[in-house]
PALO-100694 format. One record per residue (C-alpha): residue number from 0; z, y, x. Coordinates in steps of 0.5 Angstrom, whole numbers, plus 500, padded with zeros to 3 digits. Layout:
REM PALO-100694
<site><n>NUM</n><zz>Z</zz><yy>Y</yy><xx>X</xx></site>
...
END
This chain:
REM PALO-100694
<site><n>0</n><zz>557</zz><yy>475</yy><xx>516</xx></site>
<site><n>1</n><zz>555</zz><yy>481</yy><xx>511</xx></site>
<site><n>2</n><zz>550</zz><yy>486</yy><xx>510</xx></site>
<site><n>3</n><zz>548</zz><yy>492</yy><xx>506</xx></site>
<site><n>4</n><zz>542</zz><yy>491</yy><xx>501</xx></site>
<site><n>5</n><zz>539</zz><yy>496</yy><xx>497</xx></site>
<site><n>6</n><zz>539</zz><yy>494</yy><xx>489</xx></site>
<site><n>7</n><zz>535</zz><yy>497</yy><xx>483</xx></site>
<site><n>8</n><zz>538</zz><yy>495</yy><xx>476</xx></site>
<site><n>9</n><zz>535</zz><yy>497</yy><xx>469</xx></site>
<site><n>10</n><zz>541</zz><yy>497</yy><xx>464</xx></site>
<site><n>11</n><zz>541</zz><yy>496</yy><xx>457</xx></site>
<site><n>12</n><zz>543</zz><yy>503</yy><xx>456</xx></site>
<site><n>13</n><zz>536</zz><yy>505</yy><xx>458</xx></site>
<site><n>14</n><zz>539</zz><yy>508</yy><xx>465</xx></site>
<site><n>15</n><zz>536</zz><yy>506</yy><xx>472</xx></site>
<site><n>16</n><zz>541</zz><yy>505</yy><xx>477</xx></site>
<site><n>17</n><zz>540</zz><yy>505</yy><xx>485</xx></site>
<site><n>18</n><zz>546</zz><yy>503</yy><xx>489</xx></site>
<site><n>19</n><zz>548</zz><yy>499</yy><xx>496</xx></site>
<site><n>20</n><zz>551</zz><yy>492</yy><xx>495</xx></site>
<site><n>21</n><zz>555</zz><yy>488</yy><xx>501</xx></site>
<site><n>22</n><zz>551</zz><yy>481</yy><xx>501</xx></site>
<site><n>23</n><zz>553</zz><yy>475</yy><xx>505</xx></site>
<site><n>24</n><zz>548</zz><yy>473</yy><xx>510</xx></site>
<site><n>25</n><zz>547</zz><yy>465</yy><xx>510</xx></site>
<site><n>26</n><zz>546</zz><yy>461</yy><xx>516</xx></site>
<site><n>27</n><zz>539</zz><yy>460</yy><xx>518</xx></site>
<site><n>28</n><zz>536</zz><yy>453</yy><xx>516</xx></site>
<site><n>29</n><zz>532</zz><yy>449</yy><xx>522</xx></site>
<site><n>30</n><zz>526</zz><yy>453</yy><xx>520</xx></site>
<site><n>31</n><zz>529</zz><yy>460</yy><xx>519</xx></site>
<site><n>32</n><zz>531</zz><yy>466</yy><xx>523</xx></site>
<site><n>33</n><zz>536</zz><yy>471</yy><xx>521</xx></site>
<site><n>34</n><zz>532</zz><yy>478</yy><xx>523</xx></site>
<site><n>35</n><zz>536</zz><yy>485</yy><xx>524</xx></site>
<site><n>36</n><zz>532</zz><yy>489</yy><xx>520</xx></site>
<site><n>37</n><zz>531</zz><yy>496</yy><xx>524</xx></site>
<site><n>38</n><zz>524</zz><yy>499</yy><xx>521</xx></site>
<site><n>39</n><zz>522</zz><yy>498</yy><xx>514</xx></site>
<site><n>40</n><zz>517</zz><yy>503</yy><xx>510</xx></site>
<site><n>41</n><zz>517</zz><yy>506</yy><xx>503</xx></site>
<site><n>42</n><zz>510</zz><yy>504</yy><xx>500</xx></site>
<site><n>43</n><zz>508</zz><yy>506</yy><xx>493</xx></site>
<site><n>44</n><zz>509</zz><yy>499</yy><xx>491</xx></site>
<site><n>45</n><zz>516</zz><yy>499</yy><xx>493</xx></site>
<site><n>46</n><zz>517</zz><yy>506</yy><xx>489</xx></site>
<site><n>47</n><zz>514</zz><yy>503</yy><xx>483</xx></site>
<site><n>48</n><zz>520</zz><yy>497</yy><xx>483</xx></site>
<site><n>49</n><zz>525</zz><yy>502</yy><xx>486</xx></site>
<site><n>50</n><zz>524</zz><yy>507</yy><xx>480</xx></site>
<site><n>51</n><zz>520</zz><yy>504</yy><xx>475</xx></site>
<site><n>52</n><zz>519</zz><yy>509</yy><xx>469</xx></site>
<site><n>53</n><zz>525</zz><yy>513</yy><xx>470</xx></site>
<site><n>54</n><zz>525</zz><yy>520</yy><xx>470</xx></site>
<site><n>55</n><zz>527</zz><yy>522</yy><xx>477</xx></site>
<site><n>56</n><zz>527</zz><yy>529</yy><xx>476</xx></site>
<site><n>57</n><zz>534</zz><yy>529</yy><xx>472</xx></site>
<site><n>58</n><zz>537</zz><yy>523</yy><xx>476</xx></site>
<site><n>59</n><zz>544</zz><yy>524</yy><xx>478</xx></site>
<site><n>60</n><zz>546</zz><yy>523</yy><xx>486</xx></site>
<site><n>61</n><zz>553</zz><yy>521</yy><xx>487</xx></site>
<site><n>62</n><zz>557</zz><yy>518</yy><xx>493</xx></site>
<site><n>63</n><zz>556</zz><yy>518</yy><xx>500</xx></site>
<site><n>64</n><zz>555</zz><yy>512</yy><xx>505</xx></site>
<site><n>65</n><zz>555</zz><yy>505</yy><xx>503</xx></site>
<site><n>66</n><zz>558</zz><yy>508</yy><xx>496</xx></site>
<site><n>67</n><zz>551</zz><yy>512</yy><xx>495</xx></site>
<site><n>68</n><zz>548</zz><yy>511</yy><xx>488</xx></site>
<site><n>69</n><zz>543</zz><yy>514</yy><xx>484</xx></site>
<site><n>70</n><zz>543</zz><yy>514</yy><xx>476</xx></site>
<site><n>71</n><zz>537</zz><yy>516</yy><xx>472</xx></site>
<site><n>72</n><zz>535</zz><yy>515</yy><xx>465</xx></site>
<site><n>73</n><zz>528</zz><yy>512</yy><xx>462</xx></site>
<site><n>74</n><zz>525</zz><yy>516</yy><xx>457</xx></site>
<site><n>75</n><zz>525</zz><yy>512</yy><xx>450</xx></site>
<site><n>76</n><zz>518</zz><yy>511</yy><xx>450</xx></site>
<site><n>77</n><zz>518</zz><yy>507</yy><xx>456</xx></site>
<site><n>78</n><zz>523</zz><yy>503</yy><xx>455</xx></site>
<site><n>79</n><zz>519</zz><yy>497</yy><xx>453</xx></site>
<site><n>80</n><zz>515</zz><yy>497</yy><xx>459</xx></site>
<site><n>81</n><zz>522</zz><yy>496</yy><xx>463</xx></site>
<site><n>82</n><zz>525</zz><yy>491</yy><xx>458</xx></site>
<site><n>83</n><zz>523</zz><yy>485</yy><xx>462</xx></site>
<site><n>84</n><zz>528</zz><yy>487</yy><xx>468</xx></site>
<site><n>85</n><zz>534</zz><yy>489</yy><xx>464</xx></site>
<site><n>86</n><zz>540</zz><yy>487</yy><xx>467</xx></site>
<site><n>87</n><zz>537</zz><yy>484</yy><xx>473</xx></site>
<site><n>88</n><zz>540</zz><yy>487</yy><xx>480</xx></site>
<site><n>89</n><zz>533</zz><yy>487</yy><xx>484</xx></site>
<site><n>90</n><zz>533</zz><yy>488</yy><xx>492</xx></site>
<site><n>91</n><zz>527</zz><yy>491</yy><xx>494</xx></site>
<site><n>92</n><zz>522</zz><yy>493</yy><xx>500</xx></site>
<site><n>93</n><zz>516</zz><yy>489</yy><xx>501</xx></site>
<site><n>94</n><zz>515</zz><yy>489</yy><xx>509</xx></site>
<site><n>95</n><zz>519</zz><yy>491</yy><xx>515</xx></site>
<site><n>96</n><zz>521</zz><yy>489</yy><xx>522</xx></site>
<site><n>97</n><zz>527</zz><yy>487</yy><xx>527</xx></site>
<site><n>98</n><zz>530</zz><yy>483</yy><xx>532</xx></site>
<site><n>99</n><zz>531</zz><yy>476</yy><xx>531</xx></site>
<site><n>100</n><zz>539</zz><yy>475</yy><xx>532</xx></site>
<site><n>101</n><zz>540</zz><yy>468</yy><xx>530</xx></site>
<site><n>102</n><zz>535</zz><yy>462</yy><xx>529</xx></site>
<site><n>103</n><zz>535</zz><yy>455</yy><xx>527</xx></site>
<site><n>104</n><zz>533</zz><yy>449</yy><xx>531</xx></site>
<site><n>105</n><zz>526</zz><yy>449</yy><xx>530</xx></site>
<site><n>106</n><zz>525</zz><yy>457</yy><xx>531</xx></site>
<site><n>107</n><zz>529</zz><yy>458</yy><xx>538</xx></site>
<site><n>108</n><zz>523</zz><yy>461</yy><xx>541</xx></site>
<site><n>109</n><zz>523</zz><yy>467</yy><xx>537</xx></site>
<site><n>110</n><zz>531</zz><yy>468</yy><xx>539</xx></site>
<site><n>111</n><zz>531</zz><yy>476</yy><xx>541</xx></site>
<site><n>112</n><zz>524</zz><yy>477</yy><xx>539</xx></site>
<site><n>113</n><zz>521</zz><yy>483</yy><xx>535</xx></site>
<site><n>114</n><zz>518</zz><yy>480</yy><xx>529</xx></site>
<site><n>115</n><zz>515</zz><yy>483</yy><xx>523</xx></site>
<site><n>116</n><zz>515</zz><yy>480</yy><xx>516</xx></site>
<site><n>117</n><zz>513</zz><yy>481</yy><xx>509</xx></site>
<site><n>118</n><zz>519</zz><yy>477</yy><xx>506</xx></site>
<site><n>119</n><zz>521</zz><yy>482</yy><xx>500</xx></site>
<site><n>120</n><zz>528</zz><yy>485</yy><xx>500</xx></site>
<site><n>121</n><zz>527</zz><yy>488</yy><xx>507</xx></site>
<site><n>122</n><zz>531</zz><yy>494</yy><xx>505</xx></site>
<site><n>123</n><zz>537</zz><yy>490</yy><xx>508</xx></site>
<site><n>124</n><zz>541</zz><yy>490</yy><xx>514</xx></site>
<site><n>125</n><zz>539</zz><yy>483</yy><xx>515</xx></site>
<site><n>126</n><zz>534</zz><yy>478</yy><xx>512</xx></site>
<site><n>127</n><zz>534</zz><yy>470</yy><xx>513</xx></site>
<site><n>128</n><zz>526</zz><yy>468</yy><xx>513</xx></site>
<site><n>129</n><zz>522</zz><yy>462</yy><xx>514</xx></site>
<site><n>130</n><zz>519</zz><yy>463</yy><xx>521</xx></site>
<site><n>131</n><zz>512</zz><yy>461</yy><xx>519</xx></site>
<site><n>132</n><zz>513</zz><yy>468</yy><xx>515</xx></site>
<site><n>133</n><zz>514</zz><yy>472</yy><xx>521</xx></site>
<site><n>134</n><zz>509</zz><yy>475</yy><xx>525</xx></site>
<site><n>135</n><zz>511</zz><yy>475</yy><xx>533</xx></site>
<site><n>136</n><zz>510</zz><yy>482</yy><xx>536</xx></site>
<site><n>137</n><zz>507</zz><yy>482</yy><xx>543</xx></site>
<site><n>138</n><zz>512</zz><yy>485</yy><xx>548</xx></site>
<site><n>139</n><zz>512</zz><yy>492</yy><xx>548</xx></site>
<site><n>140</n><zz>511</zz><yy>493</yy><xx>541</xx></site>
<site><n>141</n><zz>517</zz><yy>496</yy><xx>537</xx></site>
<site><n>142</n><zz>520</zz><yy>495</yy><xx>530</xx></site>
<site><n>143</n><zz>518</zz><yy>501</yy><xx>528</xx></site>
<site><n>144</n><zz>511</zz><yy>500</yy><xx>530</xx></site>
<site><n>145</n><zz>511</zz><yy>493</yy><xx>527</xx></site>
<site><n>146</n><zz>514</zz><yy>495</yy><xx>521</xx></site>
<site><n>147</n><zz>508</zz><yy>496</yy><xx>517</xx></site>
<site><n>148</n><zz>504</zz><yy>490</yy><xx>519</xx></site>
<site><n>149</n><zz>502</zz><yy>487</yy><xx>512</xx></site>
<site><n>150</n><zz>501</zz><yy>491</yy><xx>506</xx></site>
<site><n>151</n><zz>497</zz><yy>497</yy><xx>509</xx></site>
<site><n>152</n><zz>493</zz><yy>493</yy><xx>515</xx></site>
<site><n>153</n><zz>492</zz><yy>487</yy><xx>510</xx></site>
<site><n>154</n><zz>490</zz><yy>491</yy><xx>504</xx></site>
<site><n>155</n><zz>485</zz><yy>495</yy><xx>509</xx></site>
<site><n>156</n><zz>482</zz><yy>488</yy><xx>512</xx></site>
<site><n>157</n><zz>482</zz><yy>485</yy><xx>505</xx></site>
<site><n>158</n><zz>477</zz><yy>491</yy><xx>503</xx></site>
<site><n>159</n><zz>472</zz><yy>490</yy><xx>508</xx></site>
<site><n>160</n><zz>473</zz><yy>482</yy><xx>507</xx></site>
<site><n>161</n><zz>472</zz><yy>483</yy><xx>499</xx></site>
<site><n>162</n><zz>466</zz><yy>488</yy><xx>501</xx></site>
<site><n>163</n><zz>462</zz><yy>482</yy><xx>505</xx></site>
<site><n>164</n><zz>464</zz><yy>476</yy><xx>500</xx></site>
<site><n>165</n><zz>461</zz><yy>480</yy><xx>494</xx></site>
<site><n>166</n><zz>455</zz><yy>482</yy><xx>498</xx></site>
<site><n>167</n><zz>456</zz><yy>489</yy><xx>499</xx></site>
<site><n>168</n><zz>454</zz><yy>493</yy><xx>506</xx></site>
<site><n>169</n><zz>458</zz><yy>499</yy><xx>505</xx></site>
<site><n>170</n><zz>464</zz><yy>501</yy><xx>502</xx></site>
<site><n>171</n><zz>468</zz><yy>507</yy><xx>499</xx></site>
<site><n>172</n><zz>475</zz><yy>509</yy><xx>499</xx></site>
<site><n>173</n><zz>479</zz><yy>514</yy><xx>495</xx></site>
<site><n>174</n><zz>486</zz><yy>518</yy><xx>497</xx></site>
<site><n>175</n><zz>483</zz><yy>516</yy><xx>504</xx></site>
<site><n>176</n><zz>487</zz><yy>520</yy><xx>509</xx></site>
<site><n>177</n><zz>493</zz><yy>516</yy><xx>508</xx></site>
<site><n>178</n><zz>496</zz><yy>511</yy><xx>513</xx></site>
<site><n>179</n><zz>492</zz><yy>506</yy><xx>510</xx></site>
<site><n>180</n><zz>486</zz><yy>510</yy><xx>509</xx></site>
<site><n>181</n><zz>486</zz><yy>512</yy><xx>517</xx></site>
<site><n>182</n><zz>487</zz><yy>504</yy><xx>518</xx></site>
<site><n>183</n><zz>481</zz><yy>503</yy><xx>514</xx></site>
<site><n>184</n><zz>476</zz><yy>508</yy><xx>517</xx></site>
<site><n>185</n><zz>478</zz><yy>505</yy><xx>524</xx></site>
<site><n>186</n><zz>476</zz><yy>498</yy><xx>522</xx></site>
<site><n>187</n><zz>470</zz><yy>501</yy><xx>519</xx></site>
<site><n>188</n><zz>468</zz><yy>504</yy><xx>526</xx></site>
<site><n>189</n><zz>470</zz><yy>498</yy><xx>530</xx></site>
<site><n>190</n><zz>466</zz><yy>493</yy><xx>526</xx></site>
<site><n>191</n><zz>460</zz><yy>498</yy><xx>524</xx></site>
<site><n>192</n><zz>461</zz><yy>499</yy><xx>517</xx></site>
<site><n>193</n><zz>459</zz><yy>505</yy><xx>513</xx></site>
<site><n>194</n><zz>465</zz><yy>508</yy><xx>509</xx></site>
<site><n>195</n><zz>465</zz><yy>514</yy><xx>504</xx></site>
<site><n>196</n><zz>472</zz><yy>517</yy><xx>504</xx></site>
<site><n>197</n><zz>474</zz><yy>521</yy><xx>498</xx></site>
<site><n>198</n><zz>480</zz><yy>526</yy><xx>500</xx></site>
<site><n>199</n><zz>483</zz><yy>532</yy><xx>496</xx></site>
<site><n>200</n><zz>484</zz><yy>538</yy><xx>501</xx></site>
<site><n>201</n><zz>481</zz><yy>541</yy><xx>508</xx></site>
<site><n>202</n><zz>487</zz><yy>538</yy><xx>512</xx></site>
<site><n>203</n><zz>486</zz><yy>531</yy><xx>509</xx></site>
<site><n>204</n><zz>479</zz><yy>531</yy><xx>511</xx></site>
<site><n>205</n><zz>480</zz><yy>534</yy><xx>518</xx></site>
<site><n>206</n><zz>485</zz><yy>528</yy><xx>519</xx></site>
<site><n>207</n><zz>479</zz><yy>523</yy><xx>518</xx></site>
<site><n>208</n><zz>474</zz><yy>527</yy><xx>522</xx></site>
<site><n>209</n><zz>479</zz><yy>527</yy><xx>528</xx></site>
<site><n>210</n><zz>479</zz><yy>520</yy><xx>528</xx></site>
<site><n>211</n><zz>471</zz><yy>519</yy><xx>528</xx></site>
<site><n>212</n><zz>469</zz><yy>519</yy><xx>520</xx></site>
<site><n>213</n><zz>462</zz><yy>521</yy><xx>519</xx></site>
<site><n>214</n><zz>463</zz><yy>521</yy><xx>511</xx></site>
<site><n>215</n><zz>468</zz><yy>525</yy><xx>508</xx></site>
<site><n>216</n><zz>468</zz><yy>528</yy><xx>501</xx></site>
<site><n>217</n><zz>473</zz><yy>533</yy><xx>498</xx></site>
<site><n>218</n><zz>474</zz><yy>532</yy><xx>491</xx></site>
<site><n>219</n><zz>477</zz><yy>539</yy><xx>490</xx></site>
<site><n>220</n><zz>471</zz><yy>542</yy><xx>492</xx></site>
<site><n>221</n><zz>465</zz><yy>545</yy><xx>486</xx></site>
<site><n>222</n><zz>460</zz><yy>541</yy><xx>490</xx></site>
<site><n>223</n><zz>464</zz><yy>534</yy><xx>490</xx></site>
<site><n>224</n><zz>459</zz><yy>530</yy><xx>486</xx></site>
<site><n>225</n><zz>453</zz><yy>533</yy><xx>490</xx></site>
<site><n>226</n><zz>456</zz><yy>531</yy><xx>496</xx></site>
<site><n>227</n><zz>459</zz><yy>524</yy><xx>494</xx></site>
<site><n>228</n><zz>452</zz><yy>523</yy><xx>492</xx></site>
<site><n>229</n><zz>449</zz><yy>525</yy><xx>498</xx></site>
<site><n>230</n><zz>454</zz><yy>520</yy><xx>502</xx></site>
<site><n>231</n><zz>452</zz><yy>514</yy><xx>498</xx></site>
<site><n>232</n><zz>445</zz><yy>515</yy><xx>499</xx></site>
<site><n>233</n><zz>446</zz><yy>516</yy><xx>506</xx></site>
<site><n>234</n><zz>451</zz><yy>509</yy><xx>507</xx></site>
<site><n>235</n><zz>448</zz><yy>505</yy><xx>501</xx></site>
<site><n>236</n><zz>456</zz><yy>504</yy><xx>499</xx></site>
<site><n>237</n><zz>456</zz><yy>500</yy><xx>492</xx></site>
<site><n>238</n><zz>463</zz><yy>498</yy><xx>492</xx></site>
<site><n>239</n><zz>469</zz><yy>503</yy><xx>492</xx></site>
<site><n>240</n><zz>477</zz><yy>502</yy><xx>492</xx></site>
<site><n>241</n><zz>481</zz><yy>507</yy><xx>488</xx></site>
<site><n>242</n><zz>488</zz><yy>509</yy><xx>490</xx></site>
<site><n>243</n><zz>488</zz><yy>514</yy><xx>484</xx></site>
<site><n>244</n><zz>487</zz><yy>510</yy><xx>478</xx></site>
<site><n>245</n><zz>488</zz><yy>515</yy><xx>472</xx></site>
<site><n>246</n><zz>483</zz><yy>520</yy><xx>471</xx></site>
<site><n>247</n><zz>476</zz><yy>521</yy><xx>471</xx></site>
<site><n>248</n><zz>475</zz><yy>519</yy><xx>479</xx></site>
<site><n>249</n><zz>473</zz><yy>512</yy><xx>478</xx></site>
<site><n>250</n><zz>467</zz><yy>514</yy><xx>473</xx></site>
<site><n>251</n><zz>465</zz><yy>519</yy><xx>477</xx></site>
<site><n>252</n><zz>464</zz><yy>514</yy><xx>483</xx></site>
<site><n>253</n><zz>460</zz><yy>509</yy><xx>479</xx></site>
<site><n>254</n><zz>456</zz><yy>515</yy><xx>476</xx></site>
<site><n>255</n><zz>455</zz><yy>518</yy><xx>483</xx></site>
<site><n>256</n><zz>453</zz><yy>510</yy><xx>485</xx></site>
<site><n>257</n><zz>448</zz><yy>510</yy><xx>480</xx></site>
<site><n>258</n><zz>445</zz><yy>517</yy><xx>481</xx></site>
<site><n>259</n><zz>444</zz><yy>514</yy><xx>489</xx></site>
<site><n>260</n><zz>441</zz><yy>508</yy><xx>487</xx></site>
<site><n>261</n><zz>436</zz><yy>511</yy><xx>482</xx></site>
<site><n>262</n><zz>434</zz><yy>516</yy><xx>488</xx></site>
<site><n>263</n><zz>432</zz><yy>509</yy><xx>491</xx></site>
<site><n>264</n><zz>429</zz><yy>506</yy><xx>485</xx></site>
<site><n>265</n><zz>421</zz><yy>504</yy><xx>485</xx></site>
<site><n>266</n><zz>420</zz><yy>507</yy><xx>478</xx></site>
<site><n>267</n><zz>424</zz><yy>509</yy><xx>471</xx></site>
<site><n>268</n><zz>428</zz><yy>504</yy><xx>467</xx></site>
<site><n>269</n><zz>432</zz><yy>507</yy><xx>461</xx></site>
<site><n>270</n><zz>437</zz><yy>502</yy><xx>462</xx></site>
<site><n>271</n><zz>438</zz><yy>505</yy><xx>469</xx></site>
<site><n>272</n><zz>438</zz><yy>502</yy><xx>476</xx></site>
<site><n>273</n><zz>439</zz><yy>494</yy><xx>477</xx></site>
<site><n>274</n><zz>444</zz><yy>495</yy><xx>483</xx></site>
<site><n>275</n><zz>450</zz><yy>492</yy><xx>481</xx></site>
<site><n>276</n><zz>456</zz><yy>497</yy><xx>483</xx></site>
<site><n>277</n><zz>463</zz><yy>496</yy><xx>483</xx></site>
<site><n>278</n><zz>470</zz><yy>500</yy><xx>483</xx></site>
<site><n>279</n><zz>477</zz><yy>496</yy><xx>484</xx></site>
<site><n>280</n><zz>483</zz><yy>500</yy><xx>482</xx></site>
<site><n>281</n><zz>488</zz><yy>498</yy><xx>487</xx></site>
<site><n>282</n><zz>493</zz><yy>504</yy><xx>486</xx></site>
<site><n>283</n><zz>496</zz><yy>508</yy><xx>481</xx></site>
<site><n>284</n><zz>497</zz><yy>515</yy><xx>484</xx></site>
<site><n>285</n><zz>495</zz><yy>518</yy><xx>477</xx></site>
<site><n>286</n><zz>499</zz><yy>514</yy><xx>472</xx></site>
<site><n>287</n><zz>494</zz><yy>517</yy><xx>466</xx></site>
<site><n>288</n><zz>488</zz><yy>513</yy><xx>462</xx></site>
<site><n>289</n><zz>482</zz><yy>512</yy><xx>466</xx></site>
<site><n>290</n><zz>477</zz><yy>516</yy><xx>464</xx></site>
<site><n>291</n><zz>469</zz><yy>513</yy><xx>464</xx></site>
<site><n>292</n><zz>463</zz><yy>517</yy><xx>462</xx></site>
<site><n>293</n><zz>459</zz><yy>511</yy><xx>462</xx></site>
<site><n>294</n><zz>453</zz><yy>515</yy><xx>465</xx></site>
<site><n>295</n><zz>452</zz><yy>509</yy><xx>470</xx></site>
<site><n>296</n><zz>447</zz><yy>505</yy><xx>467</xx></site>
<site><n>297</n><zz>449</zz><yy>497</yy><xx>465</xx></site>
<site><n>298</n><zz>450</zz><yy>494</yy><xx>472</xx></site>
<site><n>299</n><zz>457</zz><yy>496</yy><xx>474</xx></site>
<site><n>300</n><zz>464</zz><yy>493</yy><xx>474</xx></site>
<site><n>301</n><zz>471</zz><yy>496</yy><xx>474</xx></site>
<site><n>302</n><zz>477</zz><yy>492</yy><xx>475</xx></site>
<site><n>303</n><zz>484</zz><yy>491</yy><xx>479</xx></site>
<site><n>304</n><zz>485</zz><yy>489</yy><xx>486</xx></site>
<site><n>305</n><zz>491</zz><yy>486</yy><xx>489</xx></site>
<site><n>306</n><zz>493</zz><yy>484</yy><xx>496</xx></site>
<site><n>307</n><zz>497</zz><yy>478</yy><xx>494</xx></site>
<site><n>308</n><zz>491</zz><yy>474</yy><xx>490</xx></site>
<site><n>309</n><zz>486</zz><yy>476</yy><xx>495</xx></site>
<site><n>310</n><zz>490</zz><yy>472</yy><xx>500</xx></site>
<site><n>311</n><zz>491</zz><yy>466</yy><xx>496</xx></site>
<site><n>312</n><zz>484</zz><yy>466</yy><xx>494</xx></site>
<site><n>313</n><zz>482</zz><yy>466</yy><xx>502</xx></site>
<site><n>314</n><zz>487</zz><yy>461</yy><xx>504</xx></site>
<site><n>315</n><zz>492</zz><yy>460</yy><xx>509</xx></site>
<site><n>316</n><zz>487</zz><yy>459</yy><xx>515</xx></site>
<site><n>317</n><zz>483</zz><yy>466</yy><xx>514</xx></site>
<site><n>318</n><zz>490</zz><yy>470</yy><xx>512</xx></site>
<site><n>319</n><zz>492</zz><yy>468</yy><xx>519</xx></site>
<site><n>320</n><zz>486</zz><yy>470</yy><xx>522</xx></site>
<site><n>321</n><zz>487</zz><yy>477</yy><xx>519</xx></site>
<site><n>322</n><zz>495</zz><yy>477</yy><xx>521</xx></site>
<site><n>323</n><zz>493</zz><yy>476</yy><xx>528</xx></site>
<site><n>324</n><zz>488</zz><yy>481</yy><xx>528</xx></site>
<site><n>325</n><zz>493</zz><yy>486</yy><xx>526</xx></site>
<site><n>326</n><zz>498</zz><yy>484</yy><xx>531</xx></site>
<site><n>327</n><zz>493</zz><yy>485</yy><xx>537</xx></site>
<site><n>328</n><zz>491</zz><yy>492</yy><xx>534</xx></site>
<site><n>329</n><zz>498</zz><yy>494</yy><xx>532</xx></site>
<site><n>330</n><zz>498</zz><yy>500</yy><xx>537</xx></site>
<site><n>331</n><zz>491</zz><yy>502</yy><xx>536</xx></site>
<site><n>332</n><zz>487</zz><yy>500</yy><xx>529</xx></site>
<site><n>333</n><zz>493</zz><yy>499</yy><xx>525</xx></site>
<site><n>334</n><zz>498</zz><yy>504</yy><xx>528</xx></site>
<site><n>335</n><zz>502</zz><yy>508</yy><xx>522</xx></site>
<site><n>336</n><zz>505</zz><yy>515</yy><xx>522</xx></site>
<site><n>337</n><zz>512</zz><yy>517</yy><xx>519</xx></site>
<site><n>338</n><zz>514</zz><yy>523</yy><xx>517</xx></site>
<site><n>339</n><zz>522</zz><yy>522</yy><xx>517</xx></site>
<site><n>340</n><zz>526</zz><yy>516</yy><xx>519</xx></site>
<site><n>341</n><zz>533</zz><yy>515</yy><xx>514</xx></site>
<site><n>342</n><zz>538</zz><yy>510</yy><xx>514</xx></site>
<site><n>343</n><zz>539</zz><yy>506</yy><xx>507</xx></site>
<site><n>344</n><zz>544</zz><yy>511</yy><xx>505</xx></site>
<site><n>345</n><zz>540</zz><yy>516</yy><xx>507</xx></site>
<site><n>346</n><zz>534</zz><yy>513</yy><xx>502</xx></site>
<site><n>347</n><zz>539</zz><yy>515</yy><xx>496</xx></site>
<site><n>348</n><zz>539</zz><yy>522</yy><xx>498</xx></site>
<site><n>349</n><zz>536</zz><yy>527</yy><xx>493</xx></site>
<site><n>350</n><zz>532</zz><yy>531</yy><xx>499</xx></site>
<site><n>351</n><zz>529</zz><yy>524</yy><xx>501</xx></site>
<site><n>352</n><zz>528</zz><yy>521</yy><xx>494</xx></site>
<site><n>353</n><zz>524</zz><yy>528</yy><xx>492</xx></site>
<site><n>354</n><zz>520</zz><yy>527</yy><xx>498</xx></site>
<site><n>355</n><zz>518</zz><yy>520</yy><xx>498</xx></site>
<site><n>356</n><zz>517</zz><yy>520</yy><xx>491</xx></site>
<site><n>357</n><zz>511</zz><yy>525</yy><xx>491</xx></site>
<site><n>358</n><zz>507</zz><yy>519</yy><xx>495</xx></site>
<site><n>359</n><zz>504</zz><yy>525</yy><xx>498</xx></site>
<site><n>360</n><zz>499</zz><yy>524</yy><xx>504</xx></site>
<site><n>361</n><zz>502</zz><yy>525</yy><xx>510</xx></site>
<site><n>362</n><zz>509</zz><yy>524</yy><xx>508</xx></site>
<site><n>363</n><zz>511</zz><yy>517</yy><xx>509</xx></site>
<site><n>364</n><zz>518</zz><yy>515</yy><xx>510</xx></site>
<site><n>365</n><zz>521</zz><yy>509</yy><xx>514</xx></site>
<site><n>366</n><zz>528</zz><yy>506</yy><xx>513</xx></site>
<site><n>367</n><zz>532</zz><yy>504</yy><xx>519</xx></site>
<site><n>368</n><zz>537</zz><yy>499</yy><xx>515</xx></site>
<site><n>369</n><zz>541</zz><yy>498</yy><xx>522</xx></site>
<site><n>370</n><zz>543</zz><yy>506</yy><xx>522</xx></site>
END
């Protein structure tokens, strides 16, 4: 059996090419299953692999159906960053869900069932996966509902777990009206955790308030810093997760945390508060430099946070507990919303690329490779 698979290739010529390849589908081993992929989301991490540093504004779109192709140049100054993947035709798609259509001897219990997986290469019509890597969906859950069972839900749960493990009692999140942000807000409401949400518009603020958010701060308003400080004083949040990355926001968050801490301090210190403040950058919606104004005392940290290292740190048993919570609450706490569903060839159309490459809040795309 063969199936189509999306491939991204960076050429020595400095061009990036996206196309569909027909690949053989192997028979599953004793502990494996073959999944007919019926739903897989386009996450920011997927877009980073798909397009790399290519200038998609001048991309050329040719062909249709299985022959659809995109070719885009990588600017000269950015080619060094792409050099390590030159000449490699890479599959993409971190996660997805579908129906088990073949199963090995030790995985027959999954035959015909809907499962979700984070196996990579999910922009494929079929995937052979270890049965242990699949998350069985409860009866009545569709592939589309289970497609985003890993990256966003486990990231949101990872944020609250990191908060607890590092001794904080409340947290902050940016780009907070995203699917991930909505999940995090629902988790915090259910688990009794105070959360400060930073958004960029009234419309995004409404999305969060409609699901019960108490603290929503709009970074586009002149009163942003005053509003942020007030929310931090009220919640006591001293850890933040930033999806933006570039620009002044991380520094503004640390500064606001420091001001909030000083307001509660018993006296003056020329070195600032002794309250430790931490911001983790986990996304790159702004790829420019991260700007720090250093107005936040001497007790602070800025670092990176990724899901996979976090799961490795907590180990398989704790990870499985988080996975089962996601499976149990996939229709409620961890429900995802999509703007549009496209096929694999539709993913390579000019209008679809222009839409999902904006990475705009509320414009998440779902791919159905079986279409």
